[in-house]
C-alpha positions in Angstrom: 64.7 28.4 13.6 62.3 29.8 15.5 60.3 27.1 17.0 60.1 25.3 13.9 59.7 28.6 11.8 63.1 28.8 9.8 65.3 31.6 9.3 68.5 31.7 8.2 71.2 32.9 11.4 72.0 36.0 8.9 68.7 37.2 8.8 67.8 36.6 12.7 71.1 38.7 13.4 69.9 41.5 11.6 66.6 41.2 13.5 68.0 41.2 16.3 70.2 44.8 15.4 67.1 46.1 13.8 64.8 45.6 16.9 67.9 47.1 19.1 67.8 50.1 17.0 63.9 50.7 17.4 63.3 50.8 20.7 62.9 54.3 21.2 61.0 54.5 18.1 58.5 51.8 19.2 57.7 53.5 22.7 56.8 56.1 21.0 54.3 54.4 18.5 52.8 52.5 21.6 52.1 55.9 23.6 50.3 57.4 20.7 48.8 54.0 20.6 47.6 54.6 24.3 46.1 58.4 23.1 44.0 57.1 20.5 42.9 54.1 22.5 41.9 56.6 25.5 39.4 58.4 23.0 38.0 55.0 21.8 37.6 53.9 24.8 35.7 57.0 26.0 33.5 57.2 23.1 32.4 53.6 23.8 31.6 54.8 27.4 29.9 58.1 26.1 27.6 56.4 23.7 27.0 53.5 26.2 27.4 50.5 23.7 25.7 47.5 24.8 25.6 43.9 23.7 22.0 44.6 22.1 23.7 47.2 19.7 25.4 44.0 18.1 21.6 42.5 16.8 21.1 42.2 12.9 18.7 44.2 11.9 17.1 42.8 8.4 15.8 44.4 5.5 15.7 48.1 5.0 17.2 48.5 8.1 15.2 51.2 9.3 15.9 51.9 12.9 18.9 50.4 13.3 20.3 51.2 16.5 23.4 49.8 16.8 24.4 51.5 13.2 23.6 54.8 14.1 25.8 54.4 17.4 28.6 53.0 15.6 28.6 56.0 13.6 28.0 58.4 16.3 31.4 56.5 17.8 33.0 57.4 14.7 32.0 61.0 15.0 32.8 61.6 18.8 36.6 60.2 18.3 37.2 62.2 15.0 35.9 65.5 16.5 33.1 65.4 13.9 30.0 66.3 13.7 28.5 63.2 11.7 29.7 59.5 10.1 28.8 56.9 7.8 30.2 53.8 8.4 28.4 51.2 6.1 29.6 47.1 4.7 27.4 48.9 1.7 30.6 51.0 0.9 33.2 48.5 -0.5 36.7 50.1 -0.6 38.4 53.1 -0.3 38.0 53.8 -3.6 34.2 53.1 -3.7 33.7 55.3 -0.5 35.8 58.4 -2.1 33.9 58.0 -5.9 30.4 58.3 -3.4 31.9 61.2 -1.6 32.8 63.0 -4.7 29.8 62.3 -6.3 27.7 63.4 -3.7 29.5 66.6 -3.3 30.2 67.6 -7.1 27.7 68.6 -9.7 27.6 69.7 -13.0 29.7 72.5 -13.9 31.4 72.2 -9.9 35.3 72.3 -10.0 37.0 69.8 -8.4 40.5 70.5 -7.4 43.1 68.2 -6.2 46.0 70.1 -4.2 48.4 67.0 -4.0 49.0 66.4 -7.6 47.9 63.7 -9.2 45.7 61.1 -7.4 46.2 57.3 -6.9 45.5 55.4 -10.2 41.9 54.2 -9.1 41.0 57.8 -8.4 42.0 58.9 -11.8 39.4 56.6 -13.5 36.6 57.5 -10.9 37.4 61.6 -11.8 38.0 60.9 -15.6 41.0 61.6 -16.3 42.0 58.1 -17.3 39.7 55.4 -18.7 36.6 55.4 -20.8 34.0 55.5 -18.5 30.6 56.8 -19.3 30.0 57.6 -15.7 32.9 59.4 -14.3 32.6 62.6 -12.3 33.8 64.4 -15.7 31.8 62.8 -17.9 29.0 63.9 -15.7 30.1 67.7 -16.3 32.5 67.8 -13.6 35.5 70.4 -14.0 38.7 68.9 -12.6 42.1 70.9 -12.0 44.9 69.7 -9.7 48.2 71.4 -8.2 51.7 69.8 -7.5 53.1 69.8 -4.5 56.3 71.9 -4.4 59.1 70.0 -2.4 57.2 67.4 -0.7 54.4 70.1 0.7 51.4 71.7 -0.3 52.0 75.0 -2.5 50.3 77.2 -0.3 50.7 80.1 -3.2 49.3 78.4 -5.6 46.4 77.2 -4.1 45.5 80.3 -2.5 46.0 82.0 -5.9 44.1 79.4 -8.0 41.2 79.8 -4.8 41.2 83.8 -5.5 39.9 83.1 -9.5 36.9 81.7 -9.0 34.7 79.4 -7.0 35.6 75.4 -6.3 33.4 73.3 -4.9 35.8 70.7 -3.4 39.5 70.8 -2.1 40.8 67.3 -2.0 44.0 66.1 -0.3 45.1 62.9 -0.6 47.4 62.1 2.7 49.2 59.1 1.6 51.7 58.8 -1.3 49.4 56.2 -3.2 51.8 54.9 -6.0 53.6 58.4 -6.2 57.5 58.9 -5.3 56.9 61.4 -2.7 56.1 61.3 1.2 53.0 60.9 2.9 51.4 64.3 4.5 51.5 64.8 8.1 48.3 66.1 10.0 50.3 69.5 10.8 51.0 69.8 6.7 47.1 69.3 6.0 46.3 72.0 9.2 48.5 74.6 7.4 46.7 73.8 4.0 43.7 73.8 5.5 43.9 77.3 7.0 45.2 78.5 3.8 41.8 77.2 1.9 39.7 78.6 4.4 41.3 81.9 4.7 40.5 82.5 0.7 37.6 80.5 -0.1 35.5 79.6 3.2 32.7 78.0 1.5 35.0 75.4 -0.2 34.8 71.8 1.0 38.0 70.2 1.8 37.7 66.4 1.3 40.9 64.2 2.7 41.4 60.6 1.5 43.1 59.2 4.6 43.4 56.0 3.5 46.2 54.0 5.7 46.7 57.4 8.1 43.9 56.6 10.5 45.5 56.8 14.5 49.0 57.1 13.1 49.1 60.4 15.0 47.3 61.7 17.8 45.0 64.1 15.4 43.1 63.5 12.5 42.1 65.8 9.6 38.8 67.0 10.9 40.6 68.0 14.3 42.5 70.3 12.3 39.5 72.0 10.2 38.7 69.3 6.8 35.1 69.1 5.7 35.3 65.5 5.1 37.9 62.5 5.6 37.3 59.3 3.9 39.1 55.8 4.7 38.4 51.5 4.2 37.6 49.5 7.0 40.0 47.0 5.5 43.0 49.2 6.3 43.5 50.9 9.7 40.2 51.1 11.0 38.7 47.6 10.7 41.8 46.0 12.5 41.5 42.7 10.8 37.7 42.1 12.2 35.6 44.2 9.4 35.5 42.0 6.5 34.5 44.6 4.2 33.2 48.4 4.7 34.4 52.0 4.5 33.4 55.1 6.2 33.1 59.1 6.0 33.6 61.5 8.7 32.6 64.9 8.5 30.0 67.8 8.8 26.2 66.9 9.1 25.6 68.4 5.8 28.3 67.1 3.8 27.6 63.8 5.3 24.2 63.8 4.4 25.1 64.6 0.7 27.4 61.6 0.5 24.8 59.5 2.3 21.9 60.3 -0.5 24.4 59.6 -3.2 24.8 56.1 -1.4 21.2 55.4 -1.3 18.6 57.7 -2.1 17.4 61.4 -2.0 15.6 61.9 1.4 16.5 58.8 2.6 20.1 59.0 3.4 21.2 57.2 6.5 17.9 55.8 7.5 18.6 53.0 5.1 20.7 50.1 4.8 21.1 46.8 6.9 24.7 45.6 8.2 24.4 42.0 7.3 25.1 41.0 10.8 28.6 43.0 10.6 28.3 45.3 13.3 29.7 43.1 16.0 32.7 43.1 13.8 32.6 47.1 12.9 32.5 47.7 16.6 35.4 45.4 17.7 37.8 46.5 14.8 37.3 50.2 15.6 38.2 49.3 19.3 40.8 47.1 18.3 42.4 49.8 15.9 44.6 51.8 17.6 46.6 48.5 18.8 46.4 47.2 15.2 48.1 50.3 14.0 50.5 50.2 16.4 51.6 46.6 15.4 51.5 47.6 11.8 53.7 51.0 12.5 56.4 49.1 14.4 56.2 46.3 11.3 56.7 48.8 9.1 59.9 50.8 11.1 61.5 47.0 12.0 60.9 46.5 8.1 62.6 49.5 7.2 65.8 49.2 9.5 66.0 45.5 8.3 66.1 46.5 4.6 68.5 49.1 5.7 70.8 46.7 7.3 70.5 44.4 4.4 72.0 46.7 2.0 69.0 48.2 0.6 69.4 51.9 0.6 66.4 53.4 -1.3 63.4 52.9 1.9 61.2 55.4 2.5 60.0 56.6 5.0 63.6 55.8 6.9 63.1 53.7 10.2 63.8 56.6 12.3 61.4 59.2 10.0 58.0 60.3 11.6 55.4 58.1 10.0 51.7 59.6 9.1 50.7 56.2 7.6 51.4 52.5 7.6 53.0 52.6 4.1 56.7 51.6 3.6 58.6 51.5 0.4 61.9 50.4 -1.0 62.7 50.7 -4.6 64.4 47.9 -6.0 65.1 49.1 -9.8 64.2 45.6 -11.0 61.1 43.5 -11.6 62.7 40.5 -10.8 63.7 41.9 -7.6 60.2 43.2 -7.2 58.6 40.0 -8.0 60.9 38.0 -5.5 60.1 40.5 -2.5 56.3 40.0 -2.9 57.0 36.1 -3.1 58.8 36.2 0.0 56.1 38.3 1.6 53.4 36.0 0.5 56.1 33.3 2.0 55.7 34.5 5.4 51.9 35.1 5.7 49.5 32.7 7.4 46.6 31.9 4.5 48.1 30.8 0.8 51.9 31.1 1.6 52.2 28.2 -0.8 51.1 30.5 -3.7 53.5 32.2 -5.7 52.6 35.9 -6.6 53.1 36.6 -10.6 52.2 40.1 -11.9 48.7 40.6 -14.0 46.2 43.0 -15.1 44.1 44.8 -12.4 41.0 46.8 -12.7 41.5 51.1 -12.7 45.5 50.4 -13.0 47.3 51.2 -15.8 50.1 48.7 -15.6 50.6 44.9 -14.4 50.6 44.5 -10.7 52.0 42.1 -8.8 50.1 41.9 -5.0 51.2 39.7 -2.4 48.6 38.9 0.3 48.3 36.1 2.4 45.4 37.3 4.2 42.7 36.2 6.1 40.4 39.4 4.5 41.1 39.4 0.9 42.7 42.2 -0.1 43.3 43.6 3.6 45.9 45.9 3.6 45.9 46.3 7.7 47.3 42.7 7.4 50.9 42.1 6.1 51.0 42.8 2.2 53.2 44.2 -0.4 52.2 45.1 -4.0 53.7 47.5 -6.9 53.5 48.5 -10.6 55.6 46.9 -12.8 57.1 50.1 -13.9 60.6 52.2 -13.1 61.8 52.3 -10.4 60.3 48.7 -9.3 58.9 50.0 -5.8 57.5 47.9 -3.4 54.8 49.1 -1.3 54.6 47.1 1.7 51.9 47.7 4.8 50.2 45.7 7.4 50.8 43.1 10.2 47.9 42.8 12.7 50.3 41.9 15.2 53.9 43.3 15.5 55.1 39.3 16.3 53.3 38.2 13.1 54.9 41.4 11.0 58.0 40.7 12.6 58.2 36.8 11.2 56.7 37.7 8.0 59.3 40.3 7.1 61.9 38.1 8.2 61.1 35.6 5.7 60.7 37.8 3.2 63.8 39.2 3.5 65.5 35.7 4.1 63.6 34.4 0.8 65.2 37.4 -1.3 68.5 37.0 -0.2 68.1 33.5 -0.6 66.6 34.3 -4.3 69.9 36.0 -4.8 
């Protein structure tokens, strides 16, 4: 019993052993958090943030200096020319759809060099679903090149780019629901260099969801033209209640902004619905929140290993480049029980029991456990997965390490108790 929070002696002992094993890894995570925090704090100071920047601007949002300064901070931290940080971007998928729609015109070619993208991106592109408004429905050509042994197939990429012009080469950094490892910044840097050698005008876009601040560099630091993510993941830190962002070159951000608003208006339009203070605070707290999440997932991996669940990825002592932890459970029943345990370890609606169901944009029934303050926020402890072999649980989040640890202990305790 942790002061009224009931955990079995067996699970508590596993937790003590796991935490001892993770100490050196935790120290490295904290060191990276300090580096990323220094970048953020420097940008806040250099951009001269003031309380006036948190004031709500209504209506069209013209001359919103607080909004413009926030975007300047994002660009500064990530070594980019410009940024678009808006509540009107409703999710990572929406930001990616707006980005690809702004960059790809009819007859342009979009090439994914990380294989088939995440489920909801397939419907955006048009390779799945029956939308009349997908990229392919508007005449965008689509191709993909699979990864080779978990890394970019550089020779295949260079060969394809040598054949004819590709407008956008897209990279999905995180694994999505694929059985592969997420990609490191070093791997992305090699791919960017190879692409620019063969086709310097090709725009390189990185889906950076789940990856921000997990390393001391980001895709734009190594030559990517733009990267995209959600503020309900790493960069919102539990403060941003909605929103997403795009960071990149000025020309690319202009095209994306005009797709979001209207031609010749772009970034000049868009009130922030009194969200500026939470956006600033979320970004300020993001390095610490990401560190807590990474520590929670390292702890989870070691706990699962000690409890006998061998198919965890990454292993607790492997390098991490995003906040996602997976475990293959090989049974729908086990996956459902694990998600029930995560829900029971949550601060919100812990009394609810998640069940599989249909979700828009997903081809299989999904189970999602997320007792979160922000609905669906995956920087808070949560777990989800498709009800399909190998019945993988995709876990992420933890606003603080302490809450993440307690939630994971409850999840494992519950799953073991349920058999």
